[in-house]
N, C-alpha and C positions, 0 to 999 in steps of 0.2 A: 282777254287782257284783264278784265275785272277779276276773273277767277285767280289769276296769277298774283295779282296785288293782294287779294284776300288771303291767299296761302302765305305770302310773305309776311303779312301783318300778323297772322296767327303764330307763325314761327317766332316773330319778334316778341310777341306777348308771352309765349310759353317758355322761352329760353331765359334762364335766370341770369342776373348780372354777374360779371366776373368777380365783383367784390363780394357778392353773396356766396359764390363758390368758395372763396378764401375763408369766409366766416364759418361755413358749414363743414369744412375739412381743414381744421387748423393743424399746423405742423407741431410735432412733439418738441418740448423745450429741451435744449442741449445743455442746460445748466447742470452742475455737479450736485450730487446728493449732499445733504448737510453732514459735516464731520462731528464725531463725538469729542467732547472736550475733556482730555486727560491732563489735569493740572499736576505740577510737581508735588504739591502737598498731598494729593490723593495717592500718588505712587509711593511716597514715603510712608504714609499711614498703612498702606497695603503690605509693604516690606516689613514694617515693625510687627504687624499682626502675624505674618508668616514666621518670623524669628521667634516670637513669644510662643507660638503654638508648637514649633519644633522643639524648643527648650523644654516645654511642659511635657511633651511626649518622652524625651530622653530622660528627664528626671524621674518620671513615673516608672520607666523601664528599669533603671539602675536601683531605685529604691525597692522595687519589687524583687529584683535579683538578690540584693543583699539580705532582704528579709527572709528569703528562702534558704540561702546558704548560711546565714548566721554570722557572716563576716562583716568586718568594718574596715574603713579606709585607714591605713597606717601612715604615719609621718614619713616623709622621704629622708630618712637618716641612713648613714652608712658607718659601719665599724671596721677598722683596719685590723687584719689578722697578723700573726707573727711572720707569716710568709710573704706579706706585702699585699695580699688580695683583700677584697672588701666584701662584706655581707650586709644585707638590708633587713629591715623588720618585715615579718610575715606572720601569717597564721591568725587565729581569732584573738590572741592576746598581744599581737604586734611585737613579738619577741625577735631578737636578732637570730638569724640562722647560725648554725654551728660552723666554726671555722674548719677548713680542711685539715686532716690529720697529717702532720709532718712525717716524712719518711727519710731515712738515711740513703746513702748512695747505693746500698745493696737492696733497697726496697723494704727494709725493716721498719714498721710503723712505730709511732710514739717516740722517735728520735729526731733531733734536729739535724739538718744537713751537715755533714762533716764528722758526725759522731761515729765511733766504731760500731760494728755489728755487735749486738748484745751477746755476751758470753755467759752461758748458763753455769758452768763450773769454774770456780776460781781456786787458785792455789796460793798458799802463803809460804814465802821464803824467809828464813831467819838467819841473820849473820850476827853472831855474838861478838862483843867487843874484843879486839886484840889487846894483849898485854903490852904496856909501855908504848902504845900508839895513840895519838891524839884523836883519831877518828872514832865516832860513836858506833856502837852496834845498832842494828836496824832490822825492821821487818818490812816486807812489801807484798803486794798482791798482784797476780797476773793471771791471765786466762790459761787454760790447759793447753791451748794451741801454741804456747811459747815453751821452748825447751831450755831447761836450766843446765848450765855448766859451771860448776863451782871449784875453785882452787884455793887452798888454804894451807899455810905453813906457820904454825904458832911459834916455831923455834926462831924464825927470823922476823915474824910479825907482818906477814903479807896475806892478803885475801883478795880474791877477784871473782865476781859473779858476771856471767855472760848469759843473757836471754836472747834467743834467736827464733825467728819465724820467717820462713822463705828467705828473702834477701836482706832482711832487717835484723839489727842486733842492738842491744843495750848493754853497756858495760859499766860496772861500778868497781873501782879498784882502791884498795887501801894498802898502805905501806909506809916505810920511812922515806918520805919524799918532801921536798920543799915546795911552797906555793909561789904564786906570782900575782902582781897587781894587774887587774884587767882594766885597760885604758880604752874608754869609748869616745872620749873627746879630749882635747888638749888640756882642759881644765882639770881632768881627772889625775893628771900627773903633777904631784906636788913639786914645787921648785926645790932643786937640789936633791931630789930623790935618786938614789943610785942602786936601788934593789932590782930584782928581776921583774919584768913586766910582760904582759901578754897583750899585744896590740889588737884591739877589736874595732879600731876606728874605720868607719865605712862599711862595716859588716852588719847585716840584718840580724836582729835578735828579737826574742819573745820573752816577756816577763811571765813567770810561773810562780804562783803562791803555793807553798807547802806548809805542813805542820811544823817544820824545823827551820823555816825562813824563806826569804824571797830569792828566787833563782832567775838567771837569765840564760836562755837557750840561744847560743850563738851559731849562726850558720857558717860552716867551714867548707873549704874546697878540698876535695880528695883527689884521688887519681882519676884516670880516664874511666868514665862510666860509673864513678862512685861519688858519694856525697856524705856529709856528716854534720854533726852538731856537737859543740862543746858546752860546758856549763861553768858559770861563775856564780858565787853566792854573795849577797849583799851583807856588808858589815853595818848593823843597825846603829852603831855608835858614831861613825863618821860618814856613812853613806857610800863608802868605797866598795868595790867588788874584788873578790879574790878568786883565783883560778880553781881552787878546790872547795868542795862543799863539806858540811859537817860529817857526811858519811863517806867521803872520798872523792876521787876524780871520776866524773861521770861523762858519758858520751853516747851518741847514736851514730850508727853507720847504716848505709843503705844504697839504693840505686841513685842514678843521677837526678831523677825526679821522684820525690817521696809521694806516696799516696796519702792524701789529706786524712782519710779515715784511719789509716795505720799510724800516722804521726800523732793524731789525737789520742789513739790508744796507748802509744808509748808515753805520752805526757801524763796520761791517767795512771800509769804504773808508777811514774816518779811521784805523782801527787799522793799515792797511797803509802809512801814511805813514812814510817814512824820510828823515831830513835828510841833505843833501849836505855 
């Protein structure tokens, strides 16, 4: 019995208390690690530094590029060309680029759209003044691709020139014939006027300047598949228009739809007329 009590007492003395066990084996703390403090001011300063550094790098790159090529930045200006397009400044001197070269409908350069194809060889026609006829003698120039047909009778005082090319023709006729007043609007007809008139009201016309006066080319309706133009000349004294010109009765004939380039070429022939 004594031995058992002695062993129990020894176990009691050698076993550490529960509280001591808790102190010698403490549990790890479950608290979170401390967080870094990123304030808005620090973030803003960092962004500013990044932007400044990027701008510095970009500026250094472009300055180095321009110094190598010798180019400089040009002002953002634009110049409008005759064909409606725009060109900007470029090159080391910041000059405007050249405008496109205009071409006519046949691809001929240096001509504005609607102008006829350039004719290398020109012919001159001369019509001497008829005796006892009020019309003037004249000269005109036309391309060699136009065919002349001339009729003249000095005994009766008549002369007619016809220029033809393909389906187009120009006629200038002189003779003992009377004129008429060209009426484009009601105001053109004087009150009480009872002379011959040529009614042009509602018809399209084009003014043409020549060396012998101002003309109006009037669009006329022809037969089926045909078209034409007549001419009236302005009286510089009263501003009225007469159905004949100083060089005679003139007119165009052609297809139902005139080619713009050919019509311009025909007008140029009329503009080349000079009275004798």
